[in-house]
SERO-4910 file (N, C-alpha, C, O; in steps of 0.05 Angstrom, whole numbers):
BEGIN
 pado doro    nc1    nc2    nc3   cac1   cac2   cac3    cc1    cc2    cc3    oc1    oc2    oc3
  Met    A     17    -24      0      0      0      0     18     25      0     42     23      4
  Gln    A      5     48     -4     21     73     -5     23     86     22      4     86     38
  Val    A     47     95     29     52    108     54     69    133     50     88    133     35
  Gly    A     61    155     62     77    180     61     90    184     88     77    180    109
  Met    A    115    191     89    130    196    114    138    225    115    152    235     97
  Val    A    130    239    136    138    267    141    160    267    162    155    259    185
  Gly    A    184    275    155    206    275    173    225    252    165    220    229    171
  Leu    A    247    259    153    266    239    142    292    239    157    314    237    144
  Gly    A    291    242    183    315    241    200    323    212    204    316    195    188
  Arg    A    337    206    226    347    179    231    324    159    231    326    138    218
  Met    A    303    164    246    281    145    248    264    144    223    260    123    212
  Gly    A    255    167    215    236    168    192    247    157    167    233    142    153
  Ser    A    272    163    160    284    153    135    288    123    137    282    109    117
  Asn    A    297    113    159    300     84    162    274     69    160    272     47    148
  Met    A    253     80    173    227     67    171    216     67    143    205     47    134
  Leu    A    220     89    129    210     90    101    226     71     83    214     58     66
  Leu    A    252     68     88    268     49     72    260     20     78    260      4     61
  Arg    A    252     15    103    243    -12    110    217    -18     96    213    -40     85
  Leu    A    199      2     95    174     -2     81    178     -5     51    165    -21     38
  His    A    197     11     40    203     10     12    214    -18      5    206    -29    -16
  Ala    A    232    -28     21    243    -55     17    221    -76     19    224    -98      7
  Gly    A    200    -70     35    178    -89     39    158    -88     17    137   -103     18
  Gly    A    162    -72     -4    144    -71    -27    122    -50    -26    105    -50    -43
  His    A    123    -33     -6    103    -12     -4    111     12    -22    135     17    -26
  Gln    A     91     26    -31     96     50    -48    100     73    -28     82     81    -14
  Cys    A    124     84    -28    132    104     -8    139    131    -20    151    133    -41
  Val    A    130    152     -5    138    179    -12    146    193     14    136    187     35
  Gly    A    165    212     12    175    225     35    175    255     34    175    267     12
  Leu    A    175    268     57    176    297     59    195    305     81    193    295    103
  Asp    A    212    324     75    230    336     96    238    363     87    241    369     63
  Leu    A    241    381    106    250    409     99    279    411     92    288    430     80
  Ala    A    295    390    100    323    391     94    329    377     68    324    353     65
  Pro    A    339    392     48    345    381     21    363    357     22    360    338      6
  Glu    A    383    357     41    402    335     41    388    309     49    395    287     40
  Asn    A    368    310     67    353    286     75    337    276     51    334    252     47
  Val    A    325    294     37    309    287     13    327    274     -8    320    253    -20
  Glu    A    350    285    -12    369    274    -33    378    246    -26    381    230    -43
  Gln    A    383    241      0    392    215      9    370    194      3    377    172     -5
  Leu    A    345    201      7    323    182      1    320    178    -29    317    156    -38
  Gln    A    322    200    -44    320    198    -73    342    180    -84    337    165   -103
  Ala    A    365    182    -73    388    166    -83    383    136    -78    396    119    -91
  Gln    A    365    129    -60    359    101    -55    332     93    -67    321     72    -60
  Gly    A    323    109    -86    300    101   -101    273    108    -90    252     98    -99
  Val    A    273    126    -70    247    133    -57    240    162    -66    256    180    -65
  Arg    A    215    165    -73    205    191    -82    203    209    -57    190    202    -38
  Ala    A    216    233    -58    216    251    -35    217    279    -44    226    285    -67
  Thr    A    208    298    -27    207    326    -34    209    343     -9    206    334     13
  Thr    A    215    369    -13    215    388      8    189    404      9    185    422     26
  Ser    A    170    399    -10    145    414    -12    122    398     -1    116    375    -10
  Leu    A    108    409     19     85    395     31     63    391     11     51    370      9
  Asp    A     58    412     -6     36    409    -25     42    388    -46     25    373    -55
  Glu    A     67    386    -55     75    366    -74     72    338    -61     63    319    -74
  Phe    A     81    336    -36     79    311    -22     50    301    -21     44    278    -26
  Val    A     32    319    -13      3    312    -11     -8    305    -39    -25    287    -41
  Ser    A      1    318    -59     -9    312    -86     -1    285    -96    -14    273   -113
  Trp    A     21    274    -85     30    247    -92     13    225    -79     13    202    -88
  Leu    A      0    232    -57    -15    212    -42    -43    207    -55    -56    225    -63
  Glu    A    -50    181    -55    -76    173    -67    -96    167    -45    -89    154    -26
  Pro    A   -121    176    -48   -141    171    -27   -146    141    -24   -145    126    -44
  Pro    A   -152    132      0   -149    147     25   -119    151     32   -104    132     34
  Arg    A   -112    176     36    -84    183     39    -75    177     68    -89    180     87
  Thr    A    -50    168     70    -37    162     95    -11    177     98      7    173     81
  Ala    A     -8    193    119     17    207    124     26    200    153     11    205    172
  Trp    A     50    190    155     62    182    180     82    204    188    101    209    173
  Cys    A     78    217    211     95    239    220    116    228    239    110    216    260
  Met    A    141    234    232    164    227    250    181    252    254    204    254    245
  Val    A    169    271    267    182    297    273    183    300    303    168    287    318
  Pro    A    200    318    314    202    322    343    175    329    355    159    344    343
  His    A    170    318    379    144    324    392    143    354    400    164    367    402
  Gly    A    119    364    404    116    392    411    107    408    387     90    399    372
  Glu    A    119    432    383    110    450    363    113    439    334     96    443    318
  Ala    A    134    424    329    138    413    302    115    394    295    105    394    273
  Thr    A    108    377    314     85    359    310     59    374    307     43    368    289
  Glu    A     55    394    324     30    410    322     27    422    294      6    421    282
  Gln    A     49    434    284     48    447    258     43    427    236     28    433    217
  Thr    A     56    404    238     54    384    217     26    373    215     14    371    194
  Val    A     15    365    239    -12    354    239    -33    374    230    -51    368    215
  Thr    A    -30    399    238    -48    420    229    -47    424    199    -67    426    186
  Ala    A    -22    425    188    -19    429    159    -31    406    143    -44    410    123
  Leu    A    -27    382    153    -39    359    139    -69    359    141    -83    353    122
  Gly    A    -79    367    165   -108    368    168   -122    388    150   -144    384    141
  Glu    A   -107    409    143   -118    429    125   -119    420     96   -134    431     80
  Arg    A   -104    399     90   -102    389     63   -115    362     58   -121    354     36
  Phe    A   -120    347     80   -132    321     78   -162    322     78   -174    343     84
  Ser    A   -174    300     71   -204    298     69   -214    275     86   -198    260     97
  Ala    A   -240    273     87   -253    251    103   -243    224     93   -241    219     69
  Gly    A   -236    207    112   -226    180    106   -195    179    105   -184    157    106
  Asp    A   -181    201    103   -152    201    103   -142    196    132   -157    198    151
  Ile    A   -117    189    134   -105    181    160    -80    197    165    -62    198    149
  Val    A    -78    209    189    -54    221    199    -43    204    222    -58    198    241
  Ile    A    -18    196    220     -5    180    241     17    196    254     33    208    240
  Asp    A     17    197    280     39    209    295     55    187    307     46    174    326
  Gly    A     79    182    296     96    161    307    119    171    324    136    155    332
  Gly    A    119    197    331    140    208    348    134    203    377    117    186    384
  Asn    A    147    217    394    144    213    423    126    235    435    134    250    452
  Ser    A    101    236    425     83    256    434     70    249    461     69    225    468
  Tyr    A     59    269    475     44    265    499     16    255    492      3    267    475
  Phe    A      7    234    506    -18    222    498    -42    241    500    -61    238    484
  Lys    A    -41    260    518    -63    279    520    -65    297    496    -87    306    488
  Asp    A    -42    303    484    -42    318    459    -54    303    436    -67    314    419
  Asp    A    -50    276    436    -62    259    416    -93    261    417   -106    264    396
  Val    A   -104    260    441   -133    261    444   -144    287    433   -164    288    419
  Arg    A   -130    309    439   -139    335    429   -137    337    399   -155    347    386
  Arg    A   -114    328    387   -111    329    358   -132    312    344   -143    320    323
  Ala    A   -137    288    354   -156    270    342   -184    283    342   -199    280    322
  Arg    A   -191    296    363   -217    310    365   -219    331    343   -240    334    331
  Gln    A   -197    346    339   -198    367    319   -200    356    291   -216    366    275
  Leu    A   -185    335    285   -186    323    258   -212    308    253   -221    307    230
  Ser    A   -224    297    273   -248    281    269   -271    298    259   -290    288    247
  Ala    A   -270    324    264   -291    342    254   -292    343    224   -313    348    212
  Ala    A   -269    337    211   -268    335    182   -268    306    172   -265    301    148
  Gly    A   -273    288    190   -274    259    182   -247    247    178   -245    225    166
  Ile    A   -226    260    188   -198    250    184   -191    232    209   -196    240    232
  His    A   -181    209    203   -173    191    225   -145    199    236   -128    207    221
  Tyr    A   -142    196    262   -116    201    275   -108    176    289   -123    165    305
  Val    A    -83    168    284    -72    144    297    -45    152    310    -28    164    298
  Asp    A    -41    144    335    -16    149    349     -1    122    352    -13    102    359
  Val    A     25    123    346     41     99    347     66    104    363     84    119    354
  Gly    A     68     91    386     93     92    401    113     74    387    107     50    383
  Thr    A    135     84    379    154     70    362    181     66    376    194     85    384
  Ser    A    188     41    380    213     34    394    231     18    375    221      0    362
  Gly    A    256     24    375    275      9    358    299     25    351    320     14    344
  Gly    A    297     52    353    319     69    349    333     66    322    320     59    303
  Val    A    358     72    321    373     71    296    378     43    286    386     39    263
  Trp    A    372     23    302    375     -5    294    350    -16    280    350    -38    270
  Gly    A    328     -1    281    303    -11    272    300    -20    243    285    -37    236
  Arg    A    316     -7    226    314    -14    197    320    -43    193    306    -57    177
  Glu    A    339    -54    207    346    -82    205    331   -100    224    321   -121    217
  Arg    A    328    -91    249    316   -107    270    285   -106    270    272   -124    279
  Gly    A    274    -84    259    246    -79    260    239    -61    284    256    -56    301
  Tyr    A    214    -52    285    206    -33    305    183    -45    322    164    -56    311
  Cys    A    185    -42    348    163    -49    366    143    -26    365    150     -3    370
  Leu    A    118    -32    358     98    -12    354     75    -15    374     63    -36    376
  Met    A     69      7    388     47      9    406     27     28    395     33     52    393
  Ile    A      3     19    388    -15     34    370    -41     42    384    -53     26    399
  Gly    A    -49     67    380    -75     77    390    -90     89    367    -79    101    350
  Gly    A   -117     86    368   -133     98    347   -158     82    340   -161     60    351
  Pro    A   -174     92    322   -199     78    315   -193     51    300   -174     50    284
  Lys    A   -208     31    307   -203      4    296   -203      4    265   -187    -10    253
  Val    A   -221     19    253   -223     18    224   -197     28    211   -189     17    191
  Ala    A   -185     48    222   -160     59    211   -137     40    217   -120     35    200
  Val    A   -136     30    242   -114     12    250   -115    -14    233    -94    -23    224
  Asp    A   -139    -25    229   -141    -49    212   -132    -44    184   -118    -61    171
  Tyr    A   -138    -20    173   -130    -13    146   -100    -12    143    -88    -20    123
  Leu    A    -87     -2    165    -58      2    165    -42    -23    172    -18    -23    173
  Asp    A    -56    -45    178    -43    -70    187    -19    -78    169      1    -86    180
  Pro    A    -21    -77    143      2    -85    126     27    -68    132     50    -78    130
  Val    A     23    -43    138     45    -25    144     58    -32    171     82    -35    173
  Phe    A     41    -36    191     51    -44    217     66    -71    216     87    -75    228
  His    A     55    -90    201     66   -116    198     94   -115    186    112   -129    193
  Cys    A     97    -97    166    123    -94    152    144    -81    170    167    -89    170
  Leu    A    136    -61    186    154    -47    203    163    -63    228    185    -61    237
  Ala    A    145    -80    237    150    -96    261    172   -117    256    176   -125    234
  Pro    A    185   -126    278    207   -145    274    198   -174    268    214   -190    258
  Gly    A    172   -180    273    164   -208    270    172   -224    294    185   -214    312
  Gln    A    163   -249    296    168   -265    320    198   -272    322    208   -275    345
  Gly    A    212   -276    300    240   -282    301    245   -308    316    230   -327    313
  Asp    A    266   -309    332    272   -333    347    263   -332    376    272   -348    393
  Ile    A    245   -313    383    234   -311    410    211   -330    412    191   -328    398
  Pro    A    213   -350    430    191   -369    433    165   -357    443    166   -337    457
  Thr    A    143   -369    435    117   -360    445    116   -364    475    125   -385    485
  Thr    A    104   -345    490    101   -347    519     85   -372    526     64   -377    514
  Ala    A     95   -387    545     81   -412    553     52   -406    561     47   -388    577
  Gly    A     34   -421    549      5   -418    555     -9   -398    538    -33   -396    540
  Arg    A      6   -383    521     -7   -363    504    -21   -376    481     -9   -393    467
  Pro    A    -47   -370    477    -62   -382    454    -49   -375    427    -38   -353    424
  Ala    A    -49   -394    409    -36   -390    383    -48   -367    367    -34   -355    351
  Asp    A    -74   -362    371    -88   -342    355    -93   -316    371   -112   -302    365
  Lys    A    -76   -311    391    -81   -288    409    -80   -261    395    -96   -244    401
  Gly    A    -62   -258    376    -61   -232    363    -33   -225    353    -16   -243    351
  Ser    A    -28   -199    348     -4   -191    334     19   -184    353     41   -179    344
  Ala    A     15   -184    379     35   -176    398     61   -191    395     83   -179    397
  Glu    A     60   -218    391     84   -233    390    100   -229    364    122   -239    361
  Thr    A     88   -213    346    104   -206    322    114   -177    324    128   -167    306
  Gly    A    108   -164    346    121   -138    352    103   -113    348    114    -91    348
  Tyr    A     77   -116    345     60    -93    344     33    -99    356     24   -122    356
  Leu    A     20    -79    368     -5    -83    383    -22    -58    382    -13    -36    387
  His    A    -48    -63    375    -68    -42    378    -76    -41    407    -91    -58    417
  Cys    A    -66    -21    422    -69    -19    451    -96     -9    459   -105    -15    481
  Gly    A   -109      7    442   -135     19    450   -141     43    434   -129     47    412
  Pro    A   -159     60    443   -167     84    428   -145    105    427   -123    100    437
  Val    A   -150    127    414   -130    148    410   -116    155    436   -129    159    457
  Gly    A    -90    156    435    -74    162    459    -62    138    472    -42    140    486
  Ala    A    -75    115    469    -67     91    483    -39     82    475    -23     73    491
  Gly    A    -33     85    449     -6     77    439     16     93    452     36     82    461
  His    A     13    120    452     33    136    464     34    134    495     54    138    507
  Phe    A     11    128    507     10    123    536     28     99    543     44    100    561
  Val    A     24     77    528     39     53    533     69     58    527     86     48    542
  Lys    A     75     72    506    103     79    499    116     96    521    139     94    527
  Met    A    100    114    532    109    131    554    118    115    578    139    119    589
  Ile    A    101     95    585    108     78    608    132     60    600    150     56    617
  His    A    133     51    576    156     36    565    182     51    570    202     40    580
  Asn    A    182     77    563    206     93    566    212     99    595    236    102    603
  Gly    A    191    102    612    196    105    640    210     81    652    229     84    668
  Ile    A    201     57    644    214     32    653    243     31    642    261     23    657
  Glu    A    246     40    618    273     41    606    292     57    623    315     50    627
  Tyr    A    282     80    633    299     97    650    309     81    674    332     82    681
  Gly    A    290     67    687    297     51    711    317     29    705    335     25    720
  Met    A    312     15    683    331     -7    675    359      4    669    379     -7    678
  Met    A    360     25    654    385     37    647    400     47    673    424     43    675
  Gln    A    385     58    691    397     68    716    408     45    732    430     48    743
  Ala    A    394     22    733    404     -1    748    430    -11    736    449    -17    751
  Tyr    A    431    -14    709    456    -22    697    479     -2    703    501    -10    710
  Ala    A    472     24    699    493     44    703    504     44    731    529     46    734
  Glu    A    487     42    751    497     42    779    513     17    784    533     18    798
  Gly    A    504     -6    774    519    -31    778    547    -30    767    566    -38    780
  Phe    A    549    -20    742    576    -17    730    593      3    744    617      1    746
  Asp    A    580     24    755    595     44    770    607     32    795    630     38    802
  Ile    A    592     16    809    602      3    833    626    -15    827    646    -15    841
  Met    A    623    -30    805    645    -47    797    669    -31    788    692    -39    792
  Lys    A    664     -9    775    686      9    765    703     19    789    727     22    787
  Asn    A    690     24    812    703     35    835    712     14    855    720     20    877
  Ala    A    711    -12    847    718    -33    866    748    -34    870    757    -49    888
  Ala    A    764    -19    855    793    -19    858    803      5    873    828     11    873
  Arg    A    786     20    886    794     45    900    814     39    922    812     18    936
  Glu    A    833     56    925    853     53    946    842     56    974    854     47    994
  Ser    A    818     67    977    806     70   1003    795     44   1013    789     41   1037
  Leu    A    794     24    996    785     -3   1004    808    -20   1014    831    -15   1007
  Ala    A    802    -39   1031    822    -58   1040    836    -71   1017    823    -79    998
  Glu    A    863    -73   1018    878    -82    995    869   -109    985    868   -114    961
  Asp    A    862   -127   1004    854   -154    996    825   -156    988    814   -177    983
  Met    A    812   -132    986    784   -131    977    780   -111    954    759   -101    949
  Arg    A    802   -106    941    801    -89    917    800   -108    892    814   -128    891
  Tyr    A    784   -100    873    781   -116    849    783    -98    824    767    -80    820
  Asp    A    803   -104    808    806    -90    782    791   -106    761    803   -124    749
  Leu    A    766    -99    757    748   -115    741    748   -106    711    749    -82    706
  Glu    A    746   -125    693    743   -119    665    713   -117    659    699   -137    655
  Leu    A    703    -93    658    674    -88    656    663    -99    630    640   -110    629
  Gly    A    678    -96    608    668   -107    583    664   -137    583    645   -147    572
  Glu    A    683   -151    596    680   -180    598    657   -188    616    644   -208    612
  Ile    A    652   -172    637    630   -178    655    604   -174    640    585   -190    642
  Ala    A    602   -152    625    578   -148    608    574   -171    589    551   -180    584
  Glu    A    596   -181    578    594   -203    558    584   -229    571    567   -242    560
  Val    A    595   -235    595    586   -260    608    557   -258    617    543   -278    617
  Trp    A    549   -234    626    521   -231    634    501   -234    611    478   -241    615
  Arg    A    511   -229    587    493   -231    563    485   -260    558    467   -265    543
  Arg    A    499   -279    570    496   -307    563    485   -323    587    501   -333    603
  Gly    A    459   -326    587    446   -343    608    439   -328    633    426   -340    650
  Ser    A    447   -303    636    441   -288    661    412   -278    661    400   -272    640
  Val    A    400   -275    685    373   -265    687    372   -235    681    350   -224    678
  Val    A    395   -221    680    395   -193    674    402   -187    645    407   -164    638
  Ser    A    403   -208    629    409   -204    600    387   -188    587    363   -191    594
  Ser    A    394   -171    568    374   -154    554    388   -140    531    413   -141    529
  Trp    A    373   -127    514    385   -112    492    401    -88    504    422    -81    493
  Leu    A    391    -76    525    406    -54    538    433    -64    547    453    -50    545
  Leu    A    434    -88    558    460    -99    566    478   -104    542    502   -100    543
  Asp    A    466   -113    520    481   -116    495    494    -90    487    517    -89    479
  Leu    A    479    -68    490    490    -42    483    512    -33    502    531    -20    494
  Cys    A    509    -40    528    531    -35    547    556    -49    539    578    -38    539
  Ala    A    553    -75    531    576    -90    522    590    -78    498    614    -77    497
  Ile    A    574    -69    479    585    -56    455    601    -31    463    623    -27    454
  Ser    A    589    -14    480    602     11    488    628      5    503    648     19    498
  Leu    A    627    -14    521    652    -20    537    673    -33    519    697    -31    525
  Gln    A    665    -48    499    685    -59    480    698    -37    464    722    -38    458
  Gln    A    682    -17    456    693      5    440    711     23    457    732     32    447
  Asp    A    705     27    482    721     44    500    715     37    529    694     46    539
  Pro    A    731     21    542    726     13    570    723     36    589    709     33    610
  Gln    A    735     59    583    733     82    601    710    101    593    704    120    608
  Leu    A    697     95    571    675    113    561    684    142    559    670    160    567
  Gly    A    709    145    550    721    172    549    708    191    530    712    215    533
  Asp    A    692    182    511    678    200    493    653    212    505    641    229    492
  Phe    A    646    204    529    622    214    542    629    230    567    647    222    582
  Thr    A    614    252    572    618    267    596    600    257    618    607    260    642
  Gly    A    577    245    611    558    237    631    535    256    634    519    254    652
  Tyr    A    533    275    616    510    294    615    487    279    602    487    275    577
  Val    A    467    271    617    446    254    607    420    269    603    409    281    622
  Gln    A    410    269    578    386    283    572    361    265    578    364    241    583
  Asp    A    338    277    577    313    262    578    295    273    557    293    297    553
  Ser    A    281    255    543    265    264    520    236    270    526    220    275    508
  Gly    A    228    269    551    201    276    559    184    254    571    169    258    590
  Glu    A    188    230    560    170    208    569    173    201    598    154    194    611
  Gly    A    198    203    608    202    197    637    187    217    654    175    208    674
  Arg    A    187    242    647    172    262    662    142    256    661    128    258    682
  Trp    A    132    250    637    104    244    634     95    219    649     73    218    659
  Thr    A    113    199    650    107    175    665    104    182    695     85    172    707
  Val    A    122    197    706    120    205    734     94    221    739     81    218    759
  Gln    A     88    239    720     63    255    722     38    237    722     20    241    737
  Ala    A     38    217    705     16    198    704     14    183    730     -8    178    740
  Ala    A     37    175    742     37    161    767     25    179    789      9    169    806
  Ile    A     31    205    788     20    223    808    -10    225    804    -25    225    824
  Glu    A    -19    228    779    -48    231    774    -63    206    782    -87    208    790
  Glu    A    -50    183    780    -64    157    787    -58    149    816    -68    129    825
  Ala    A    -42    165    830    -34    158    858    -21    131    860    -26    115    878
  Val    A     -4    126    840     11    100    839     40    105    847     53    122    834
  Pro    A     51     92    867     79     96    874     97     87    851     93     66    839
  Ala    A    117    104    845    136     97    823    164    106    832    177    123    820
  Asp    A    173     94    854    198    102    867    222    100    848    238    119    845
  Val    A    226     77    835    249     73    818    249     91    794    269    103    787
  Leu    A    226     93    780    225    109    756    229    138    762    242    153    747
  Thr    A    218    148    785    222    176    792    251    181    799    263    202    791
  Ala    A    264    163    814    292    166    821    310    167    797    329    182    795
  Ala    A    303    150    777    319    149    752    317    175    737    337    184    726
  Leu    A    293    187    737    290    212    724    306    234    738    319    250    725
  Tyr    A    304    235    764    318    255    779    348    253    776    363    272    777
  Thr    A    358    228    773    387    224    769    396    237    743    418    248    741
  Arg    A    378    236    723    386    250    698    388    280    702    405    293    691
  Phe    A    369    291    718    371    319    724    398    325    738    412    345    731
  Arg    A    405    309    758    430    313    773    454    311    755    474    324    760
  Ser    A    453    294    735    476    289    718    485    314    703    507    316    693
  Arg    A    467    333    701    474    358    687    489    377    705    497    399    696
  Gln    A    494    369    730    510    386    748    536    372    755    557    386    758
  Glu    A    536    345    758    561    330    764    558    304    750    536    293    746
  His    A    581    293    742    581    269    725    596    246    739    618    250    750
  Thr    A    586    222    736    599    198    746    602    178    723    591    182    701
  Phe    A    615    156    729    617    135    709    590    124    702    584    116    679
  Ala    A    572    124    722    544    115    717    531    132    695    517    121    678
  Glu    A    534    158    697    522    175    677    535    171    649    521    173    629
  Lys    A    561    166    649    574    160    623    562    134    611    558    132    587
  Met    A    555    115    629    543     90    619    515     95    608    508     84    587
  Leu    A    500    113    621    474    121    611    476    134    583    462    128    565
  Ser    A    495    153    581    499    167    556    508    147    534    499    149    511
  Ala    A    525    128    541    534    108    521    510     91    511    508     86    487
  Met    A    492     83    529    469     67    521    451     84    503    441     73    483
  Arg    A    446    109    510    429    126    493    441    130    465    427    130    445
  Ser    A    467    132    464    481    135    439    478    110    422    474    112    397
  Gln    A    480     87    435    479     62    420    451     56    409    448     49    385
  Phe    A    430     60    425    404     52    415    390     73    399    373     67    382
  Gly    A    396     99    404    382    120    390    398    140    375    388    158    362
  Gly    A    425    137    376    442    156    363    441    183    377    448    204    365
  His    A    432    184    402    430    209    417    458    220    424    475    205    433
  Thr    A    462    246    420    487    258    427    484    274    452    462    284    458
  Glu    A    505    277    467    504    292    492    502    322    487    513    332    467
  Lys    A    489    336    505    492    365    506    514    371    526    517    357    546
  Thr    A    529    392    521    550    399    539    542    420    560    555    424    580
  Ser    A    519    434    555    510    454    574    481    459    567    470    450    547
  Gly    A    468    475    585    440    482    580    421    461    591    430    442    605
  Lys    A    396    465    586    376    448    597    372    423    579    376    425    555
  Gly    A    363    402    591    356    378    576    330    382    562    315    401    567
  Glu    A    324    364    543    299    365    528    275    361    547    277    346    565
  Ala    A    254    375    542    230    372    558    213    350    547    192    344    559
***
């Protein structure tokens, strides 16, 4: 089927190329000519003109937005809404706040335009590995888009089916799920990222403790000069703490055991804050997730090896670069 992608940065371009390789008819839009040229060089139709982009789409038109959350998303959705018609679909696959999804959907529904929100996880590795997709929106639109989600998702791969799970349960074991009405996809992705903060913090603190096990302040016969890269490697194999994040730790430590390319200034992209806010609104204790978020705030004032480990993981899975000063992303 035909898919239009707005935003051809790291995520958007890779997603469009995965769809293109999967046999879908793809068109792209980006304000940066160099991003457009890179897609064109790989056989994908792309432009810097919104009107030209819309003219290439055939009804019912589908535009997937992969632009930064906030004002960029607001402007993009508004501009598409002004040009789309009843039955067309606008997808927000960025890291938007779920309450904004509900508001935007309400605005577009007045014109009969469907709005679908997709929490997208996979980072810069997704083109090859596939993307875990958490989807919110009306069933009629989500069902129509199923071939797109199926193509972007990683598939079951070599992960065994959960014991006791019915064979016909649904699409979750292939890497995508219709979580509920508008906003549900980004709500689930928000919690996903909040949990990610906590997991990353646990790894970072653990490696920091091991890093400091050779301190001279410790008893001489209780000092340990540990090879952190080798420890990460052995934990990857049969350990209960094995995970993709641990894989990324191992890669980072293999590349540079001291993580000298990182200062430890750790940003947050918003979802951790929103997760804590949701916990407050629901009166649900979230001690670990809140502490992990606050640690990122503290990292902007003083840096430890733990923060370098966090920065290294963010660089590995998302291509995120550190800021050297100023405030973190909201």
